[in-house]
Every structure is written in C-alpha cells, then in structure tokens.
C-alpha positions in Angstrom: -36.7 3.3 -5.5 -34.5 1.3 -3.0 -31.5 2.6 -1.2 -29.0 0.7 -3.2 -30.2 2.5 -6.6 -30.4 5.8 -4.5 -26.7 5.3 -3.5 -25.4 4.5 -7.1 -27.4 7.7 -8.4 -26.0 9.9 -5.9 -22.3 8.7 -6.5 -22.7 8.9 -10.2 -23.7 12.7 -10.5 -26.8 13.6 -8.5 -26.4 15.4 -5.2 -22.7 15.1 -5.5 -22.3 17.9 -3.0 -23.9 15.6 -0.1 -20.7 13.5 0.0 -18.3 14.0 2.9 -14.6 12.9 3.0 -14.1 10.5 6.1 -11.2 8.6 7.6 -12.3 5.3 8.9 -10.3 2.7 10.8 -9.6 -0.6 9.1 -11.3 -3.1 11.3 -13.3 -6.5 10.7 -16.6 -4.4 11.4 -15.7 -1.4 9.3 -14.6 -3.3 6.1 -17.9 -5.0 6.0 -19.7 -1.7 6.2 -17.4 0.3 3.9 -18.3 -2.5 1.1 -21.9 -1.0 0.9 -23.2 1.3 -1.7 -23.0 4.3 0.7 -19.1 4.4 0.5 -16.4 4.9 -2.0 -13.0 4.1 -0.7 -10.4 6.4 -2.3 -7.1 5.9 -0.4 -5.3 3.9 2.1 -3.7 5.5 5.1 -1.9 3.3 7.7 -4.5 1.4 9.3 -7.4 3.5 8.2 -9.2 4.2 4.7 -10.1 7.4 3.3 -13.6 7.3 1.9 -16.3 9.3 0.3 -19.5 8.9 2.2 -23.1 9.7 1.5 -25.3 10.8 4.4 -26.8 7.4 4.9 -23.3 6.0 5.2 -22.5 8.4 7.9 -25.6 7.2 9.7 -24.6 3.7 9.4 -21.1 4.5 10.9 -23.0 6.2 13.7 -25.4 3.5 14.5 -22.4 0.9 14.5 -20.6 3.3 16.8 -17.4 3.4 14.4 -14.9 5.8 15.4 -14.5 7.7 12.2 -13.1 11.3 11.5 -14.7 13.8 9.1 -12.1 15.4 7.1 -14.3 17.7 4.9 -18.0 18.2 5.1 -20.1 18.2 2.0 -19.7 21.8 0.9 -16.0 22.1 1.6 -15.3 18.7 0.0 -17.2 19.8 -3.1 -15.3 23.0 -3.3 -11.9 21.1 -2.7 -12.7 18.6 -5.6 -13.3 21.6 -7.9 -10.4 23.9 -7.0 -7.7 21.8 -5.3 -5.9 18.5 -5.2 -5.2 15.8 -2.7 -1.9 14.4 -1.8 -0.1 12.3 0.6 2.9 14.4 1.4 6.2 13.0 3.0 8.5 15.5 4.4 12.2 15.3 3.6 13.7 12.0 4.8 10.1 11.0 5.6 10.3 12.6 9.0 7.5 14.9 10.1 8.5 18.0 12.0 6.8 21.3 13.2 8.5 23.3 10.4 7.2 20.9 7.8 3.9 21.1 9.1 3.8 24.9 9.4 5.3 25.2 5.8 2.5 23.0 4.5 -0.3 24.8 6.2 0.9 28.1 4.9 0.3 26.7 1.4 -2.8 24.5 1.8 -4.6 22.3 4.4 -3.2 19.3 6.3 -6.5 17.0 6.6 -4.9 14.4 8.7 -1.4 12.9 9.7 0.0 9.3 9.1 3.1 7.9 10.7 5.6 9.8 8.5 3.4 11.8 6.2 0.4 14.1 5.7 -2.9 13.9 4.0 -2.7 17.2 2.2 -5.0 19.6 0.1 -3.3 22.1 -2.0 -2.9 23.4 -5.7 -1.2 21.3 -8.4 1.2 24.2 -9.0 2.5 24.2 -5.4 2.4 20.3 -5.0 4.8 19.9 -8.0 7.3 22.2 -6.4 7.5 20.1 -3.3 9.8 17.3 -4.8 12.4 19.9 -5.7 12.9 20.6 -2.0 13.1 16.9 -1.0 9.2 16.1 -0.2 7.7 13.1 -1.7 4.2 13.2 -2.9 1.4 10.8 -4.0 -1.6 12.3 -5.8 -4.9 11.0 -4.7 -7.3 10.8 -7.7 -10.4 10.3 -5.6 -11.2 7.4 -7.9 -12.4 4.0 -6.2 -9.8 1.6 -4.7 -9.9 -2.0 -3.4 -10.2 -2.4 0.1 -7.3 -4.5 1.9 -7.3 -7.3 4.3 -6.6 -6.9 8.1 -2.9 -7.1 9.0 -2.0 -9.3 12.2 1.1 -7.1 12.8 3.2 -4.5 11.2 6.6 -6.4 11.0 7.0 -10.2 10.7 10.2 -12.2 10.8 9.1 -15.7 10.4 11.1 -17.7 8.1 9.1 -19.1 5.0 9.8 -22.7 3.8 13.0 -23.3 2.0 12.7 -23.1 -1.7 13.9 -25.8 -4.0 17.2 -24.9 -5.5 16.8 -24.3 -9.4 20.0 -24.5 -11.5 18.5 -22.2 -14.2 17.8 -19.3 -11.7 21.1 -19.9 -10.1 22.8 -19.5 -13.5 20.7 -16.4 -14.4 21.8 -14.5 -11.3 25.6 -15.6 -11.6 25.8 -13.6 -14.8 24.7 -10.4 -13.1 27.8 -8.4 -12.2 28.5 -5.0 -10.4 30.4 -3.8 -13.6 27.3 -4.1 -15.9 25.0 -2.5 -13.4 27.2 0.4 -12.5 27.7 1.1 -16.2 23.9 1.3 -16.8 23.4 3.6 -13.9 26.3 5.8 -15.3 24.4 5.8 -18.6 20.9 6.6 -17.1 22.2 9.3 -14.7 24.2 11.4 -17.4 27.9 10.4 -16.2 28.6 9.1 -19.7 27.2 9.7 -23.2 24.8 7.3 -24.8 23.6 6.6 -28.4 20.0 7.3 -28.7 18.2 7.1 -32.0 21.6 6.9 -33.8 23.0 10.0 -32.1 25.2 10.6 -29.2 23.5 12.2 -26.3 23.9 12.6 -22.5 20.9 12.2 -20.2 21.5 15.0 -17.8 18.0 14.9 -16.5 14.9 12.7 -16.6 12.5 15.1 -15.0 9.1 14.3 -16.2 8.2 17.7 -17.4 11.6 18.4 -18.9 12.2 17.7 -22.7 15.2 15.5 -21.8 12.8 12.9 -20.2 11.9 11.7 -23.6 15.4 11.0 -24.4 15.7 8.7 -21.2 12.4 7.0 -22.2 13.6 6.5 -25.9 17.0 5.2 -24.6 15.3 2.6 -22.2 12.9 1.6 -25.1 15.8 1.0 -27.4 17.6 -1.1 -24.9 14.6 -3.2 -24.2 13.9 -3.7 -27.9 17.3 -5.3 -28.3 16.3 -8.3 -26.3 15.0 -10.6 -29.0 13.1 -12.9 -26.7 10.6 -10.3 -25.7 7.2 -10.5 -27.4 6.7 -6.8 -27.5 8.2 -3.5 -26.4 5.7 -0.6 -26.3 5.2 3.0 -25.2 2.1 3.2 -22.7 0.9 6.9 -22.9 -1.1 8.6 -20.1 -2.4 12.0 -19.5 -1.9 13.6 -16.1 -2.8 17.0 -14.7 -5.4 17.5 -17.4 -3.1 18.5 -20.3 0.1 16.6 -19.8 0.8 13.5 -21.8 3.8 11.1 -21.0 4.6 7.5 -21.6 5.6 4.4 -19.4 7.5 1.7 -21.3 6.1 -1.8 -21.0 8.1 -5.0 -22.4 6.2 -8.2 -22.4 7.4 -11.8 -22.5 4.4 -14.2 -22.8 4.0 -17.3 -20.6 3.8 -20.6 -22.1 1.0 -21.9 -19.7 -0.6 -19.0 -18.3 -0.2 -16.1 -21.0 -3.1 -14.2 -19.4 -1.7 -14.0 -16.0 1.3 -11.9 -15.3 3.9 -10.5 -13.0 5.3 -7.0 -13.1 8.9 -5.8 -12.3 9.4 -2.2 -12.6 11.0 1.0 -11.3 10.3 4.7 -12.0 12.5 6.3 -14.6 11.9 9.9 -13.9 13.7 11.8 -11.2 14.1 15.3 -9.8 16.6 17.6 -8.2 16.9 21.2 -6.9 17.4 22.2 -10.4 15.5 19.4 -12.3 15.0 21.1 -15.7 18.8 21.5 -16.1 20.4 18.8 -14.1 19.0 15.8 -12.1 21.3 12.7 -12.1 19.0 10.6 -9.9 21.4 7.7 -9.7 19.9 5.9 -6.6 16.4 7.5 -7.0 15.8 5.8 -9.2 18.2 4.7 -12.0 18.7 1.8 -9.6 15.2 0.5 -9.8 15.0 1.3 -13.6 18.2 -0.8 -14.1 16.9 -3.7 -12.0 13.9 -3.8 -14.5 16.2 -3.8 -17.5 18.6 -6.3 -16.1 15.7 -8.7 -15.5 14.7 -8.2 -18.9 18.1 -8.9 -20.4 18.5 -12.2 -18.5 15.1 -13.5 -18.7 13.9 -12.6 -22.2 15.4 -15.8 -23.7 13.9 -18.2 -21.1 10.4 -19.8 -21.3 8.3 -19.0 -18.1 4.8 -20.4 -17.4 3.5 -17.0 -16.4 3.7 -13.8 -18.6 6.3 -11.2 -17.2 5.8 -7.3 -17.8 8.9 -5.2 -17.5 7.8 -1.7 -16.8 9.6 1.6 -16.5 7.1 4.1 -14.8 7.1 7.8 -15.6 6.0 10.8 -13.7 6.5 9.0 -10.3 7.9 12.2 -8.7 4.9 14.3 -9.5 2.5 11.9 -7.8 2.7 8.3 -9.2 1.0 9.3 -12.3 2.3 6.7 -14.6 1.7 3.7 -12.3 -1.6 5.0 -11.4 -2.7 5.1 -15.0 -1.6 1.6 -15.8 -2.9 0.0 -12.6 -6.4 1.5 -13.1 -6.4 0.7 -16.7 -5.5 -2.9 -15.8 -8.3 -3.0 -13.2 -10.8 -1.6 -15.5 -9.8 -4.5 -18.0 -9.9 -7.0 -15.2 -6.3 -7.9 -15.9 -5.0 -10.9 -13.9 -1.8 -9.2 -12.2 -0.5 -12.0 -10.0 2.2 -9.7 -8.4 4.1 -6.5 -8.7 7.9 -6.0 -7.6 8.7 -2.3 -7.4 12.4 -1.4 -6.9 13.0 2.2 -5.7 16.2 3.4 -4.2 18.1 0.2 -3.9 21.7 1.4 -4.2 22.5 3.1 -0.8 24.4 1.5 2.1 25.7 3.7 4.8 25.3 2.2 8.3 23.2 -1.2 8.0 25.2 -3.4 5.9 23.4 -5.2 3.2 20.1 -4.3 4.7 16.9 -4.1 2.7 13.2 -3.5 3.5 10.3 -5.0 1.8 6.8 -3.7 2.3 4.1 -6.1 1.5 0.8 -4.7 2.7 -1.6 -6.9 4.7 -3.0 -9.0 1.8 -2.1 -12.6 2.0 -0.9 -12.9 -1.6 1.0 -9.7 -1.2 2.9 -11.0 1.9 3.6 -14.2 -0.2 5.7 -12.1 -2.6 7.9 -10.9 0.3 8.1 -14.4 1.7 9.4 -15.6 -1.5 12.0 -12.8 -1.8 13.1 -13.7 1.7 13.4 -17.4 0.7 15.2 -16.6 -2.4 17.8 -14.7 -0.5 18.5 -17.8 1.5 18.4 -20.5 -1.2 20.7 -18.7 -3.6 22.9 -17.3 -0.9 22.4 -13.8 -1.9 23.5 -12.3 1.4 20.9 -9.7 2.1 19.5 -8.8 5.6 15.9 -8.4 4.8 13.0 -6.8 7.1 9.5 -7.3 5.9 6.7 -5.2 7.0 2.9 -5.4 6.4 2.7 -1.6 6.2 1.9 -0.2 2.7 3.6 3.1 2.1 2.0 5.3 -0.6 5.3 7.0 -1.8 6.2 4.7 -4.7 4.8 2.9 -7.8 3.6 -0.4 -6.0 0.9 1.5 -4.2 -1.5 2.2 -7.1 -1.5 -1.5 -7.8 -2.0 -2.4 -4.2 -4.9 0.1 -4.1 -6.4 -1.7 -7.1 -6.5 -4.8 -5.3 -3.4 -6.4 -6.8 -0.7 -8.0 -4.6 2.5 -5.6 -4.8 5.8 -5.2 -2.9 8.1 -2.1 -2.4 11.7 -3.1 -2.3 13.9 -0.3 -0.8 17.2 0.3 0.8 17.2 0.5 4.6 19.6 3.4 4.7 18.0 6.4 3.2 20.0 7.9 0.5 21.4 11.3 1.9 21.5 12.9 -1.6 18.1 11.9 -3.0 16.3 14.6 -5.0 19.6 16.7 -5.3 22.3 17.0 -7.8 24.6 14.9 -5.6 22.6 11.8 -6.2 25.5 10.3 -8.3 26.9 7.0 -8.5 30.2 8.7 -7.2 28.5 9.4 -3.9 30.1 7.8 -1.0 26.7 6.4 0.0 26.2 4.5 -3.3 27.2 0.8 -2.8 27.5 -1.1 -6.1 28.0 -4.4 -4.4 24.7 -4.0 -2.3 22.9 -2.9 -5.4 24.0 -6.0 -7.2 22.6 -8.3 -4.3 19.3 -6.5 -4.4 19.2 -6.8 -8.2 20.0 -10.6 -8.0 17.2 -11.0 -5.3 14.7 -9.3 -7.5 15.5 -11.2 -10.6 15.5 -14.6 -8.8 12.3 -13.7 -7.0 10.6 -12.7 -10.3 11.9 -16.0 -12.0 10.8 -18.2 -9.1 7.4 -16.6 -9.2 6.9 -16.7 -13.1 8.2 -20.3 -13.0 10.7 -21.5 -15.6 8.9 -24.0 -18.0 11.4 -26.9 -17.9 9.3 -29.0 -20.3 9.3 -26.2 -22.8 10.5 -27.3 -26.3 11.6 -24.4 -28.7 14.5 -24.2 -31.3 14.6 -21.4 -33.7 16.2 -20.0 -36.8 17.9 -16.7 -35.7 19.2 -15.6 -39.1 20.4 -16.6 -42.5 24.1 -15.8 -42.7 24.8 -16.8 -46.3 23.7 -16.4 -49.1 22.4 -12.8 -48.7 22.2 -9.7 -50.9 23.7 -9.7 -54.2 26.5 -12.2 -55.4 28.4 -12.6 -58.6 27.3 -15.7 -60.7 29.3 -18.8 -60.5 30.3 -17.8 -57.0 30.7 -20.9 -54.7 28.9 -20.2 -51.5 28.5 -22.2 -48.3 24.9 -21.5 -47.0 25.1 -20.8 -43.3 22.4 -20.2 -40.7 22.3 -19.4 -37.0 20.0 -21.4 -34.6 19.1 -21.5 -31.0 17.7 -23.8 -28.5 15.3 -21.8 -26.2 14.2 -24.9 -24.1 15.6 -26.2 -21.0 16.8 -29.6 -22.3 19.3 -30.7 -25.2 17.6 -31.1 -28.4 18.6 -32.9 -31.5 16.8 -31.7 -34.6 16.9 -31.4 -38.5 17.3 -28.1 -40.2 16.4 -27.5 -43.9 17.7 -24.9 -46.1 16.2 -24.1 -49.6 17.2 -21.8 -52.4 14.6 -21.3 -55.0 13.3 -24.6 -56.3 16.8 -26.0 -57.2 18.7 -26.3 -53.8 17.2 -28.4 -50.9 19.5 -29.6 -48.1 19.0 -30.7 -44.7 21.4 -31.0 -41.7 21.0 -32.3 -38.2 22.2 -30.3 -35.2 22.3 -30.9 -31.4 22.1 -27.8 -29.0 22.3 -27.6 -25.3 19.7 -25.4 -23.4 20.2 -21.9 -24.5 23.0 -22.7 -27.0 23.3 -20.6 -30.2 25.4 -22.1 -33.1 25.9 -21.9 -36.8 25.0 -24.6 -39.2 26.9 -25.0 -42.6 25.2 -26.6 -45.7 26.9 -28.2 -48.9 28.4 -25.6 -51.2 26.1 -24.1 -53.7 27.5 -22.5 -56.9 25.7 -19.6 -58.0 24.8 -20.4 -61.6 21.1 -19.3 -61.6 20.9 -15.6 -62.6 18.3 -13.8 -61.0 16.6 -13.2 -57.4 15.8 -16.2 -55.5 13.9 -17.0 -52.2 16.0 -18.4 -49.3 14.3 -20.2 -46.7 15.5 -22.2 -43.4 13.3 -24.2 -41.2 13.9 -26.1 -38.1 12.1 -29.3 -37.7 11.8 -30.2 -34.2 9.0 -32.6 -33.1 6.9 -31.0 -30.5 8.1 -27.5 -31.0 5.9 -25.2 -28.8 6.6 -21.9 -30.5 6.4 -22.2 -34.3 6.5 -18.6 -35.2 10.4 -18.7 -35.0 10.9 -22.0 -36.6 11.8 -20.5 -39.9 13.3 -17.4 -41.5 12.6 -16.2 -45.2 15.0 -14.1 -47.3 16.5 -13.7 -50.7 19.6 -13.6 -52.8 20.2 -12.1 -56.2 22.8 -13.6 -58.6 24.2 -11.2 -61.2 26.5 -11.9 -64.0 30.1 -10.6 -63.4 33.0 -9.2 -65.5 31.0 -8.2 -68.5 32.7 -5.9 -71.0 30.9 -3.1 -72.4 29.2 -3.6 -76.0 30.1 -7.3 -75.9 28.5 -10.7 -75.4 27.2 -10.4 -71.9 28.5 -13.8 -71.0 32.3 -13.0 -71.9 34.3 -11.8 -69.1 36.8 -9.1 -69.7 40.1 -10.5 -68.2 41.8 -13.6 -67.1 41.4 -13.9 -63.3 42.6 -16.6 -60.9 41.0 -16.0 -57.4 42.1 -17.0 -54.0 40.6 -20.4 -53.1 37.9 -20.7 -50.6 38.3 -21.9 -47.9 42.0 -21.2 -47.4 43.5 -22.7 -45.5 41.3 -25.8 -45.8 40.7 -29.3 -44.3 38.8 -31.6 -46.9 38.4 -29.4 -49.9 38.8 -26.0 -51.4 37.2 -24.4 -54.5 39.3 -22.6 -57.0 37.7 -20.2 -59.2 38.9 -18.5 -62.4 37.6 -16.6 -65.5 38.7 -16.8 -69.1 38.1 -13.9 -71.4 38.5 -15.9 -74.7 38.5 -19.6 -75.8 42.0 -21.1 -74.9 44.1 -24.0 -73.9 43.9 -24.3 -70.1 46.0 -26.0 -67.5 45.1 -26.0 -63.6 47.7 -27.7 -61.7 48.8 -28.2 -58.0 52.4 -28.2 -57.0 54.3 -28.8 -53.6 56.8 -26.4 -52.2 59.7 -28.1 -54.0 58.0 -27.8 -57.4 56.8 -31.4 -57.8 53.5 -31.6 -59.6 50.9 -33.1 -57.2 47.7 -33.0 -59.2 46.3 -31.9 -62.6 42.7 -30.5 -62.3 42.2 -29.1 -65.7 43.8 -29.8 -69.0 42.2 -28.9 -72.3 40.6 -26.4 -74.4 37.9 -24.1 -72.7 35.4 -21.4 -73.8 35.2 -18.0 -72.3 33.5 -17.8 -69.1 33.8 -18.3 -65.2 34.7 -21.7 -63.8 34.9 -23.4 -60.5 37.1 -26.4 -59.6 37.2 -28.4 -56.3 40.4 -29.7 -55.1 39.8 -32.5 -52.5 43.2 -32.5 -51.2 44.3 -35.6 -53.0 47.0 -36.2 -55.7 46.6 -37.8 -59.1 46.6 -41.2 -57.6 43.8 -40.5 -55.3 46.0 -40.3 -52.1 45.3 -37.4 -49.5 48.4 -35.2 -49.4 50.0 -34.1 -46.1 49.5 -30.8 -44.5 51.4 -27.8 -45.7 51.9 -25.1 -48.4 50.8 -25.9 -52.1 50.7 -23.8 -55.2 48.0 -23.9 -57.8 49.1 -22.6 -61.3 46.6 -21.5 -64.0 48.1 -21.6 -67.5 45.8 -19.9 -70.3 47.5 -19.7 -73.7 50.7 -17.7 -72.9 49.4 -16.4 -69.6 50.5 -17.8 -66.2 49.0 -17.0 -62.8 50.1 -18.8 -59.5 48.5 -18.5 -56.0 49.3 -20.2 -52.7 46.9 -22.6 -50.7 47.5 -24.2 -47.3 46.3 -27.7 -46.3 45.4 -28.6 -42.8 45.1 -31.8 -41.0 
C-alpha cells in the first residue's frame, strides 16, 4: 500500500487518534507541503493555517525545517474533538487584554493567539454565552478548507483603473434614500410594528435561539417575495450544534449569459444583546447588512444581468457563523461556481472617522479584485466614502466560510466600531448611528454588485404583468374595455404587438412602445358581454427576439352571468326599468349608455344640451324586454361632433321617463 492510500485511510477513520493539530506559517514552501495527503487544513489564522497532521506529515515538516507549532498532540486532540469545540474568539471591541485571556483560560484553553483574537477550546454551552458579553465567536468545524494565496502586503492603497460610467447603475443607486433605509432598520430592529403573515407584530429580538428569530426570518422572506423579478425566494435550512435547525433566506435572480455562475450579497439577520431572548435591537449589528441585501434585491430584481445574483440573509452568525458555514460548504460540495461574495456587517456607525469604510479581501487575486471594484465604483459614481482595503481575512463574519472554501469574498465593515454592539442600546436612535454614511455604503455595495454582475444591455424582454379587465364575474350585456398591464424589462425602447383574446369570439391586437423599465396599461376595443358562461382570457406580447418567453403571456378567466332576473319568471326578462350612468363619463370620443326594459314597450333614447335643445336621437321604436347598450359617438343627428360641455340623455319607456347627465370633453 502506497503512502497516498495510507494517508487517505488514516484521515477517513483508521487511527484517527494519530493526528495532531498544528499551526503552520503560510509561505510558498509550506503551501506546497500542506497540499499533500498528510495534512487537512481546517482554519486560517492571520498568516498561518491550522491543520490536522498525520505523523508522516510532521516528519515532512521537520525534514523541510518548517517552523510549525504543535497545538494539540494526538491523545489530547482526540479528546478535544470528542468533548470540546474549537472557536476563534474575539474579545470585546476586538482588543486582547490580560483580563480577557484570564477569563477565557478559566473556562477553556487558549491554544494560540492572533492579532486581536484567540484560538480557543471550550464547551458549546460556555461559548454561546460569550456573545452576550460582547465577545464574537467563529466555530471551527474541523472540516477541510481551501488554502489561500500568499499576500504581498496587509494594506494596499493603489488605485485601480477608472471604471466606465454606466447610466443604468447610476440610475439604480440614485433611487436609494436615507429615509427608506432608516425605515427598514426601524422595522427589523423593533422600533416600529410590522405586518408578518398578515398579522401585526414587533421584532424585538432576532437572537437565533429565540422564538422571535423566526418572525424576522419570515418578515424578510415576505419582503423578498414581493420583488417580482426574482426567480425564486427560498428558506435554506441547516442544522447546527447537533440538534438545532434554522434557516437562511436565499433569493435568486438568474443571469442571462452565465446562469450557473453567481455573485452573493448578504448580511447576517440574527443578533444578540445582554438579554437576547427578550430584547436585542441590533440596528447596526446587523440590521444594516440585512437591509443592504434587501435594498440590492429591490433595485436589481427587475434588471437583467449576465451573471446570476443570490441575495442571502444568513442566520446564527452570532453563535459562530453556522448559517454561512452551512451554505458555503454545501456550495463547495456541489462545486458551485461562486464568483464573489459581498458581506455587509455593521455598516451604519460613524463616530470619528468621517465616511470611513474598511474592506477585507484576503490575499487571493480574485478576492482582491472585488475590493478593487468597490474602490473604483466609489470614485466613478461619486459616492464619497474613504475606503481602506486590507488583504487580511478576519474570521468574525459570514464572508470567512466562503473564503475558507476557496471562493472570493470581501468583508465590508465600518471603520469606527459601534460602541453599543451586542447591547440593548444598539438602536437607530443611538448617537453613533449615521444614516447618511449608511446610505453611502449601501449605494457602494449595490453599485459594486451591479458592476460585477454586468447589466445585459442587449437583453430584450417585454412581459404581461396582469390582466386588469375583464376579471371575475360580470353582468351580461355589460360593456367592458379589456385592459392589461405590460412592462419592458430590457435596456432599450421596444415597440411590440400585444394580443388579447376572450374565448373564441374576441381577438384584438394593439401595438405599444415602452421605454426601458417602463410599465404601462394597454386598452383594447370595447367588448359587450353577451356570451353567458365562463370564458378563458389570454394576453400575449409578441416581441421578436424576446429572451424570456415565460412572462410573455397571462391566462385568466371571466364569467358572464344573466342580471336582473325576477323569481319564477322568464330568465331573460329584467325586473325593473333601469337607466345606468354612461361609461366612460366624462368621455372624449364615445360613451356607452346601458338600460334595461322589464317589458315590451315603445322606447325613445335622446340626447339634449343644457338649454333643452334636442341634439341626437339614439333610439326610437318598439323594443322587447331585455338589456341594451347604445354607443353615442359625440355627434348630433347631422353627424357633426358636438362641442365640449354638459349634456343630458333621456330614456322614455311607455309612461316612464329617466334622465341622466353626461360630460363631453375635448
């Protein structure tokens, strides 16, 4: 048996107790070594990698004189895997201290230290209490990760090339306002009640293990579901800590050219505080990131992009990034093509450094390119942020699991740390919350995503949104103007035919011109509903070269029923004499006058002006009982169009007289 097979066997279940936990520096030499079968990388830690190593692997490191550190020897490591959990732990405000170290060592074991955090071994029960006292934690599952590239430097300030200005993207971000963003933060942080599943509710906490978390998830799901241009909105269930089951929310907009390659924009929706089960507003941490994702979906859902976009609200972040870890690992197992991830976490605080934002890219070339794009977008569209980019890859938020699985990802975060994070004071009313700064960051995120996903300017798609009339049940002999609503989803003006059918007896076509993104109604010739029964209605757009045919038609139905029927009588005989208000009224070119006769009688229907002069006789003769519709085309008896003004139409039926008013417009 060769060493490769032996290594695989040992890693998959035989002699597991022989593996050690090591910390190895990330260097050109060690990266090549760690790709061998003797090692399983499990976490990234500053400029080092945490690995499980077989004895042969340790021998290789020794032979190559690699300066590694043994964190746990085989026996201790095996015990830790069975009885403890591994975490990265960030002390309050991400500042290490002697008191924090002492506190942690009293309740677990510090295995190693990073720049502003600890690699920590403890119980799950203790770890989940840490966020309530302002620690941040990342669970380390000990499952394999993908090794990164080497970083040339930690911070980089070179200015990428200027992006070409795109009017579509500029128009998108011009619609994003502080007022709208602030209202969404208020809703998600429990400042105002919201309607969830048809009932009024207040989201006072989004803590992952609190029952109210599901209310927040449902509310955001319903918000996303209201955006008609999304192809799907789904719950993404995941299991964590062995027996807990929660859900992320994933909304998808498919790309026109590269539907199997996608970008992600997201933020974690859960939060915490010192009393998380009762009240945890989490305005900055992280209603802001969740709102950024929702706003991106709102303003991008109706625009065609070449690449697919996924909008994700991650759950259980505060407990250790469980939601993002689950999705990132599933994506890697499927070999999904995730082109890039933009994670917004705490993007609403500004205290000292005005308009200052930090973007952590990691060392991968593609990941750094995401940060470069954000940097260029900020300049091109005059957003006004001061951006510092870093090749560090912090592990405290939902970008990290994707980066650890080999995907390009960025962490977008405020430069000024929120003084109220993980407390009940993290509210939009806090003095540190800056809605203007928050708006700039959201605009930057949305513009960056739109730039990366690439608006498809050649895309052609017009759609029928709805049949407005006729719908439901209508009375027989009712004159109806069929009306539909259509939209141009493309980037260019389109002129196209629209066909409307009712049963097999009505078939009309109209032509419409729509600007990019325009929604408008289309009216068809009047239909008088004389056909009793239920009939299929169908509207179809007929644009040549339409690239999305699934929205080219809408099918509905209308039911025509007899009206004004007397009991125990001939079903076609109305009960009373009725003269209805003409439709439309006022009118431009023509109006329909509808009346009913309960019995056979002499009928006269005439139009008079305001001084009582006869203008037009529309009916004069004997008529049987029934329902009648008469069109007045706005002309007198000589065929001349009358002037605008008030007119009266009088129905004489036997000894009965009924008069109503109609207004003629220019």
